[in-house]
Each structure stands twice: as C-alpha cells, then as structure tokens.
C-alpha positions in Angstrom: 105.1 128.6 88.9 107.5 130.4 91.3 105.9 131.1 94.9 107.6 132.8 97.7 106.4 132.0 101.1 107.4 134.6 103.9 107.1 134.2 107.7 108.9 136.0 110.6 108.6 132.9 112.8 109.8 129.2 112.6 109.6 128.5 116.4 107.2 126.1 118.0 103.5 127.4 117.0 100.5 126.8 114.7 101.4 129.5 112.3 104.9 128.1 111.5 103.6 124.7 111.4 100.7 125.4 109.1 103.4 127.0 106.8 105.7 123.9 106.9 102.7 121.7 106.1 101.5 123.7 103.3 105.0 123.7 101.8 105.4 119.9 102.3 101.9 119.2 100.5 102.8 121.5 97.6 106.3 120.0 97.1 104.7 116.4 97.3 101.4 116.9 95.2 101.9 120.0 93.0 105.2 119.6 91.3 104.5 122.6 88.9 104.9 124.9 91.9 108.5 125.8 92.7 108.8 127.1 96.5 111.0 129.9 97.6 110.9 130.9 101.2 112.2 133.8 103.5 112.0 132.9 107.3 114.2 132.7 110.5 115.9 129.3 110.9 114.8 128.8 114.5 113.9 125.2 115.3 111.7 123.4 114.9 110.4 124.6 111.6 113.1 126.8 110.0 115.6 124.3 108.7 112.6 122.3 107.4 111.2 124.8 105.3 114.7 125.9 103.9 115.3 122.2 102.8 112.0 122.4 100.9 112.9 125.7 99.0 114.6 126.2 95.7 116.1 129.4 97.3 116.0 130.7 100.8 116.4 134.0 102.6 117.4 134.0 106.2 115.2 136.7 108.1 115.4 137.6 111.9 112.6 136.5 114.2 109.9 139.3 114.3 112.1 142.0 113.1 112.0 144.1 110.0 115.3 145.0 108.4 115.2 147.1 105.1 118.3 145.0 103.8 116.1 142.1 104.0 113.3 143.8 101.9 115.8 144.6 99.4 117.1 140.8 99.2 113.4 139.7 98.7 112.7 142.4 96.1 115.9 141.2 94.2 114.8 137.5 94.6 111.4 138.1 93.2 112.9 139.7 90.1 115.7 137.2 89.6 113.5 134.3 89.6 110.3 135.8 88.3 108.1 135.1 91.3 104.5 135.1 90.6 103.0 134.9 94.1 104.3 136.1 97.3 102.5 134.5 100.2 103.1 136.1 103.7 101.9 134.4 107.1 101.4 136.8 110.1 101.5 140.7 110.4 105.3 141.0 110.4 105.8 139.0 107.3 103.0 141.2 105.7 105.3 144.2 106.0 107.7 142.5 103.6 105.1 140.9 101.2 103.3 144.1 100.2 106.1 146.1 98.4 106.2 143.0 96.0 102.9 144.4 94.8 104.8 147.4 93.1 106.6 144.6 91.0 103.3 143.5 89.7 103.3 140.2 91.9 100.3 138.6 93.2 100.3 139.1 97.0 98.6 136.8 99.4 98.4 137.4 103.1 97.2 134.9 105.8 96.4 136.6 109.2 97.0 133.7 111.6 95.0 135.4 114.5 94.0 138.9 115.0 94.6 141.0 118.1 94.3 144.7 118.6 96.5 146.1 121.3 94.8 148.8 123.3 97.8 151.1 123.4 99.5 153.6 121.1 101.6 150.9 119.5 98.5 148.7 118.8 96.8 151.7 117.1 99.9 152.2 114.9 99.9 148.5 113.8 96.1 148.9 113.1 96.7 151.8 110.9 99.6 150.0 109.2 97.4 147.0 108.5 94.6 149.3 107.1 97.2 151.1 104.7 98.7 147.7 103.5 95.3 146.5 102.4 95.3 148.1 99.3 98.7 146.2 98.4 97.0 142.9 98.9 95.3 140.8 96.2 94.0 138.3 98.7 93.5 137.8 102.4 93.0 134.3 103.8 91.4 133.8 107.2 92.1 130.3 108.8 88.6 130.3 110.6 85.0 131.7 110.3 85.7 133.6 113.6 88.8 135.2 112.2 87.0 136.3 109.1 84.4 138.1 111.1 86.9 139.8 113.3 89.2 140.8 110.2 86.0 142.5 108.4 85.0 144.2 111.8 88.5 145.7 112.3 88.5 146.9 108.6 91.7 145.0 108.0 90.1 143.6 104.6 87.0 143.8 102.6 84.5 141.2 101.5 85.8 141.0 97.9 89.4 140.4 98.9 88.9 137.8 101.6 88.4 134.1 101.7 88.1 131.5 104.5 90.5 128.6 104.3 90.2 126.7 107.4 93.5 125.2 109.0 93.7 121.6 108.3 95.4 118.3 109.5 96.0 114.9 108.0 93.3 113.1 110.3 94.8 109.7 109.4 97.9 110.6 111.6 95.9 111.1 114.6 93.8 107.9 114.6 94.0 106.7 118.1 91.4 105.4 120.6 90.1 107.4 123.7 90.2 105.4 127.1 89.4 107.1 130.4 91.9 105.9 133.3 90.0 106.8 136.5 93.1 106.2 138.6 95.2 108.9 136.6 93.3 112.0 135.5 95.6 114.1 133.3 94.9 117.6 132.1 97.1 119.3 129.8 97.7 122.0 126.9 100.4 122.4 124.2 101.4 126.0 123.7 104.0 128.7 123.3 104.7 130.2 126.6 103.5 133.7 125.9 101.0 136.3 126.9 98.4 135.2 124.1 98.2 131.5 125.6 96.9 132.9 128.9 99.1 130.4 131.0 99.3 132.9 134.0 95.5 132.3 134.2 95.7 128.8 134.0 98.1 128.4 136.9 95.8 130.8 139.1 92.7 128.7 138.2 94.3 125.3 138.6 95.6 126.7 142.2 92.2 127.7 143.2 90.8 124.5 141.9 93.1 122.4 143.9 92.2 124.6 147.0 88.4 124.3 146.4 88.6 120.4 145.7 91.6 119.1 147.6 90.6 115.6 147.2 90.3 115.6 143.5 93.3 114.1 142.2 94.7 115.0 138.8 98.1 116.3 137.2 98.2 119.2 134.6 100.9 118.9 131.8 102.0 122.0 130.0 104.3 121.0 126.8 106.1 123.9 125.0 108.4 126.7 125.6 108.8 130.2 125.2 109.8 133.7 126.7 107.5 133.4 129.8 108.8 130.1 130.8 111.0 131.4 133.8 107.9 133.5 135.2 105.7 130.7 134.8 108.2 128.4 136.8 108.3 131.2 139.7 104.6 131.4 139.7 104.0 127.6 140.0 106.6 127.4 142.8 105.1 130.5 144.6 101.7 128.8 144.7 103.2 125.5 145.8 101.8 123.8 142.7 105.2 121.8 141.7 103.5 118.6 142.2 100.4 119.6 140.3 101.5 121.4 137.4 104.5 119.9 135.2 106.3 121.9 132.6 107.6 119.1 129.9 109.3 121.3 127.5 108.9 120.7 123.7 107.3 117.4 123.0 106.2 115.5 119.8 102.5 116.4 119.7 100.8 113.1 119.2 102.7 111.3 122.1 101.9 114.2 124.4 98.2 114.4 123.5 97.9 110.7 123.9 98.6 110.9 127.6 95.7 113.4 128.3 92.4 112.8 129.8 91.2 116.3 128.9 92.8 119.1 126.8 92.4 122.7 128.2 93.3 125.9 126.5 93.3 129.3 128.2 94.3 131.4 125.1 93.2 135.0 125.2 92.9 134.9 121.5 93.5 132.5 118.4 93.2 132.2 114.8 92.5 128.5 114.4 94.8 126.6 116.9 96.4 123.5 115.3 96.9 122.0 118.8 93.1 122.1 119.4 92.6 120.4 115.9 95.2 117.6 116.9 93.6 117.1 120.2 90.1 116.6 118.8 91.5 114.4 116.0 93.0 112.2 118.8 89.6 112.1 120.4 90.6 114.1 123.4 87.8 116.1 125.1 88.5 119.8 125.0 87.6 122.7 127.4 88.5 125.9 125.9 88.4 129.6 126.6 85.3 131.4 124.9 87.6 133.4 122.5 87.8 134.1 118.7 89.2 131.0 117.1 87.7 128.5 119.7 83.9 129.5 119.3 83.5 127.7 116.1 84.3 124.4 117.6 81.4 124.5 120.0 78.9 123.4 117.2 77.5 120.0 117.4 78.7 119.8 121.3 82.2 119.3 120.0 84.1 121.2 122.9 83.0 122.8 126.1 83.8 126.5 126.3 84.3 128.8 129.5 84.8 132.6 130.1 88.2 133.6 131.1 87.2 136.1 133.5 84.8 133.6 135.3 86.5 131.0 137.5 83.4 129.6 138.8 82.2 128.7 135.3 85.5 127.0 134.7 85.4 125.3 137.9 81.8 123.9 137.2 82.5 122.8 133.7 85.9 121.1 134.7 84.2 119.3 137.5 81.2 118.0 135.2 83.9 116.8 132.7 85.9 114.9 135.6 82.7 113.5 137.1 80.9 112.3 133.8 82.5 109.6 131.6 79.4 110.1 129.5 80.2 113.8 128.6 83.9 112.9 127.9 82.8 110.2 125.5 80.5 112.4 123.9 83.0 115.3 123.4 85.6 112.7 122.4 83.4 111.3 119.4 82.0 114.6 118.5 85.2 116.4 118.3 86.9 113.7 116.0 83.8 113.8 113.4 84.0 117.5 113.2 87.6 117.5 112.3 86.9 114.7 109.8 84.2 116.6 108.2 85.4 120.2 108.2 89.3 120.4 108.8 91.0 118.7 106.2 94.6 119.4 105.2 94.0 118.3 101.5 91.2 120.8 101.1 93.4 123.5 102.8 96.1 123.0 100.4 93.9 122.9 97.3 92.0 125.9 98.2 95.1 127.8 98.7 96.8 126.7 95.4 93.9 128.0 93.6 94.8 131.6 94.6 98.2 131.3 93.4 99.0 132.9 90.0 
C-alpha cells in the first residue's frame, strides 16, 4: 500500500509533530505501508519526514504553487498511490485534485478557525467546495468535530474523530512542588493563535496586583512574533519575570514547570497540553475549542480569555493550594493514559487507508 502524506508546515508545532509521529509509527509497525511525503524541509520535522519516505517532494511553507500540484499528481500516477492524507487547510488544496485520479483522499483539520473578513469568507467557501472531493475527514478532538459540522466543512457520514495521542511511557515523571521556585510556562509557536500577547498583558497585571507573589514565566518556542513579544515584554518591564527560551526539548522544558498555562485563541487538540498532562503538570488553559474536552473529571482548570479577574482568581488558587495542584496532576495523567494513546491513533488512521 502506497500512502502520500501532505503538509505545508514542518516547523515547530503540534500538527507537524503529529504527522511525523504517525509516519514513524507506520514505518515501525505497519511494514505493508510504503510512505511517500510532500512537505517543506523546515526544522525540526521536515528532514525527519523526508528520511522516512520512499520518495519526497519539497513544498514551500504555507504556499500553493501549480508546479508542485503537477509534481504530486505525477508521483501519484508513477507509484500507484492508493491514499493521499493531507494535514491542514493548505495541504488540503493539494490533496483534493488527486480524487480525479481515483485516489482515496483523507484530510485532517488540525484546528478550525474562521477569520471574520473577506479572506476568511473565501477560505470557508473553498473548504465547502473541496468537501465533495474528500473521502474521509479526521477531527483530532471532540471539540473540533462539533466545530467542523457547525461550519459545514464536512458531514456526519464522512467524518471520524481520531484523537491526537502520545506515547505516555515517554513522559513518566513525578511531580514535586518546590515552594521556593514557582515556575509557570507554555510551549508554543509565537503566532497570533497562541495568544501570547494576552499572556504578557495578564502576567504583567498579575505582577502589579500581587507584587509579593514570586514566580517566573518561561516561554519555550519561536515564531514570526518573537521580536514583537520581546518588545512588549521590555515595554512592560517584565524582563525579569518572563523569559523567552527559544526552541527546547519538550520533556526537559515541561519537567521544569510547576504549572502549565495556555492562552491559545483556538486549538485542534494541542500536543503540548497532552505532554504536560502526561508529565503530571497541572494545567490552566483558555476556555476555547480544543481545550474544553480536557476539563472533564477535574483534569484541568479553564479561564475565559477576555476575563482577567477569572484568570487571576484561578491562578491564585493554584499557587496557594498544593491540594488542587496534586489533584490536577493525578487526574490529568489518568485522562491521558485512558483516552489519548498514540497506538490507538495510528491504528484508527490506518483503517481509513485503502
């Protein structure tokens, strides 16, 4: 079976990492499937995906070019590709024309966000048009499934939910609270989606409201907004409180935290949160699509992005209560063990390949 995997991102992020983990697991456990790929070669995932592939086509980051579509169609015909699996909206523009060659087309959303402008409206109409050229849609979370149906981007018969998963055994660390050094942090791409501008505002206000509460906030990652975030941190005199660490190995970073916090404006199902919960780190997350399904069984705390007082009160409760921190630590770990398995994710995805 020959399967072509498509993405327009190979930089740091949950979507590219998800794709690489899927490809690695298939290569290891499903030798009857031969992997082909088309993607950028940006670090940290581009070259790794290329190494796993029988043939690879280099694409441009989040850019459509007709010449690349022609290359993809030629590759599909030359190697008798049976399934094309695209990840993200941009890659879906390349995958759907393969349907005219009689190929099984699968598309994974990795987050659904409708921009409230003309460009957003045009993208939405394109999504609806491409729906008819797709055999199966994959939503990576229950939240995303509801949003996809609401936005008319798929129908009930063509969509399945296959939750993002991780190898929980790789994140088996203990959780100890060091009252002498409280460390808050997040692991993210530095872009609009992740809400890091709001994070800086709220942390600055919190430091003003509680000047005697001592903690540091660590930001791991990189992206197009890095310079603007650095400027904002300096403008608010928060250089001693908020540290930008650059790209880091996730487990080492998460292991240094007391509390994991996300200010994302929307999500599909973030791998960084799965990893933090697997490492027993209590999580305080924005109340948005992609986060809300974690709230069951008191596994995380949620706050609304437009309500600073709610964030302030919930963070204060966490900082002051070791009982709440330990409860979130154990409940979060159990939820990941029970419902977010990498093995199940791979098995369910392979069943869709033809």
